[in-house]
Wavefront OBJ file of the C-alpha trace (Angstrom):
o trace
v -9.930 -8.281 6.220
v -13.333 -9.859 6.903
v -14.837 -11.273 3.657
v -18.365 -11.333 5.272
v -18.252 -7.599 4.705
v -18.161 -8.252 0.942
v -20.457 -11.284 0.694
v -23.788 -12.409 1.794
v -25.252 -15.985 1.319
v -27.476 -14.522 -1.430
v -24.497 -13.504 -3.592
v -22.783 -17.006 -3.538
v -23.919 -19.452 -6.242
v -22.679 -22.983 -6.816
v -22.601 -24.894 -10.012
v -24.087 -22.230 -12.270
v -24.187 -23.254 -15.912
v -23.226 -20.386 -18.293
v -21.450 -20.310 -21.572
v -19.667 -17.034 -21.940
v -17.662 -14.383 -20.164
v -20.301 -11.869 -20.821
v -23.076 -13.958 -19.232
v -20.799 -14.510 -16.238
v -20.427 -10.770 -15.876
v -24.130 -10.283 -16.332
v -24.833 -12.801 -13.644
v -22.570 -11.471 -10.993
v -23.877 -7.931 -11.770
v -27.362 -9.235 -11.095
v -26.155 -10.868 -7.801
v -24.545 -7.762 -6.574
v -27.676 -5.599 -7.494
v -29.985 -8.021 -5.763
v -28.033 -7.461 -2.447
v -30.381 -4.842 -1.368
v -28.238 -1.728 -1.886
v -30.542 -0.346 -4.730
v -27.907 -0.605 -7.382
v -28.621 -1.093 -11.011
v -27.382 -4.314 -12.516
v -26.847 -2.645 -15.862
v -24.457 0.019 -14.368
v -22.503 -2.762 -12.434
v -22.293 -4.719 -15.636
v -20.981 -1.685 -17.614
v -18.312 -1.094 -14.864
v -17.161 -4.648 -15.037
v -17.048 -4.795 -18.753
v -15.269 -1.505 -18.800
v -12.547 -2.967 -16.536
v -12.323 -6.113 -18.725
v -11.667 -3.966 -21.787
v -8.437 -2.748 -20.062
v -7.313 -6.231 -19.668
v -8.687 -9.659 -18.572
v -9.171 -10.219 -14.873
v -8.598 -13.926 -15.387
v -5.813 -14.677 -12.987
v -5.015 -18.172 -14.218
v -5.650 -21.568 -12.679
v -9.402 -21.236 -13.408
v -9.955 -18.100 -11.327
v -11.108 -14.669 -12.433
v -11.577 -11.561 -10.317
v -13.582 -9.143 -12.286
v -13.849 -5.739 -10.515
v -15.138 -2.302 -11.135
v -16.014 1.178 -9.476
v -19.448 2.668 -9.215
v -20.992 5.630 -7.553
v -24.011 5.286 -5.431
v -22.543 2.874 -3.004
v -20.545 3.520 0.201
v -18.982 0.145 0.629
v -17.521 -2.740 -1.364
v -19.666 -5.592 -2.444
v -18.782 -9.014 -3.882
v -20.379 -12.030 -5.476
v -18.871 -15.450 -5.999
v -19.940 -18.077 -8.664
v -18.455 -21.585 -9.051
v -19.283 -22.491 -12.704
v -20.286 -26.087 -13.596
v -18.147 -25.806 -16.518
v -15.153 -23.395 -17.213
v -15.686 -20.504 -19.631
v -13.033 -18.626 -21.740
v -12.108 -15.550 -19.778
v -9.015 -14.561 -21.731
v -7.006 -15.599 -18.606
v -3.314 -15.101 -18.684
v -2.801 -18.960 -18.908
v -5.583 -19.343 -21.614
v -7.356 -21.916 -19.433
v -10.972 -21.747 -18.771
v -12.351 -20.023 -15.615
v -14.747 -21.867 -13.272
v -14.182 -19.745 -10.130
v -15.395 -16.141 -10.285
v -15.342 -13.581 -7.391
v -16.761 -10.241 -8.670
v -15.899 -7.029 -6.736
v -17.677 -3.650 -6.965
v -16.189 -0.803 -4.879
v -17.299 2.821 -4.577
v -15.693 5.360 -6.898
v -13.827 6.922 -3.958
v -12.035 3.705 -2.942
v -8.384 3.677 -3.800
v -6.166 1.999 -1.304
v -9.138 -0.050 -0.063
v -9.865 -1.338 -3.502
v -6.111 -2.545 -3.934
v -6.159 -4.128 -0.493
v -9.252 -6.168 -1.163
v -7.891 -7.346 -4.562
v -4.643 -8.377 -2.939
v -6.427 -10.362 -0.342
v -8.516 -11.989 -3.012
v -5.552 -12.771 -5.154
v -3.868 -14.458 -2.173
v -7.077 -16.501 -1.341
v -7.385 -17.770 -4.809
v -3.734 -18.496 -5.320
v -4.250 -21.155 -2.635
v -4.703 -24.247 -4.734
v -5.907 -26.530 -1.990
v -8.583 -23.934 -1.211
v -9.629 -23.718 -4.795
v -9.956 -27.418 -5.079
v -12.233 -27.384 -2.010
v -14.330 -24.699 -3.747
v -14.531 -26.891 -6.793
v -15.626 -29.939 -4.799
v -18.418 -28.219 -2.975
v -21.916 -28.821 -4.085
v -24.008 -26.361 -2.152
v -24.255 -22.575 -1.967
v -24.164 -22.564 1.833
v -20.984 -24.773 1.851
v -19.316 -22.281 -0.566
v -20.179 -19.401 1.592
v -18.716 -21.176 4.664
v -15.499 -21.913 2.862
v -15.158 -18.454 1.481
v -15.844 -16.705 4.849
v -13.636 -18.987 6.969
v -10.526 -18.802 4.705
v -7.535 -16.977 6.382
v -4.152 -16.144 4.987
v -2.564 -18.597 7.305
v -4.568 -21.416 5.565
v -2.325 -20.849 2.521
v 0.891 -22.002 4.384
v -0.276 -25.602 3.811
v -0.370 -25.234 0.028
l 1 2 3 4 5 6 7 8 9 10 11 12 13 14 15 16 17 18 19 20 21 22 23 24 25 26 27 28 29 30 31 32 33 34 35 36 37 38 39 40 41 42 43 44 45 46 47 48 49 50 51 52 53 54 55 56 57 58 59 60 61 62 63 64 65 66 67 68 69 70 71 72 73 74 75 76 77 78 79 80 81 82 83 84 85 86 87 88 89 90 91 92 93 94 95 96 97 98 99 100 101 102 103 104 105 106 107 108 109 110 111 112 113 114 115 116 117 118 119 120 121 122 123 124 125 126 127 128 129 130 131 132 133 134 135 136 137 138 139 140 141 142 143 144 145 146 147 148 149 150 151 152 153 154 155 156 157
């Protein structure tokens, strides 16, 4: 999988200061909508919140992968935020989340959706990689790290 198919530099934000899970979901919805695909940020937000109601997408170790489905798009889109301070995301380990990768997929995506989520889960289970993300201080550096990660990188963790 090539993560550049999901992300653009405009949808990667470093050190954003937010205080709640709701605001995080609102922010990633705005980032995805601003990606030029003429999507409504409110519809994206509603999709992400609807999925969160089924169970938290907080994976643990400070990582969350909120995701949802939406009509009106033909390809998957992502946004990434490294928060300045962790927020309560109802994660399985009850720890605050500071790394958030949001994913929006078309309604008709089934296998593709699961493959993308599996790839992202593998990426964010790489503790060394996550520490590199946390140490980064610029949006462009974050984007570079995210787009250059490969599954073979995780062998070193």
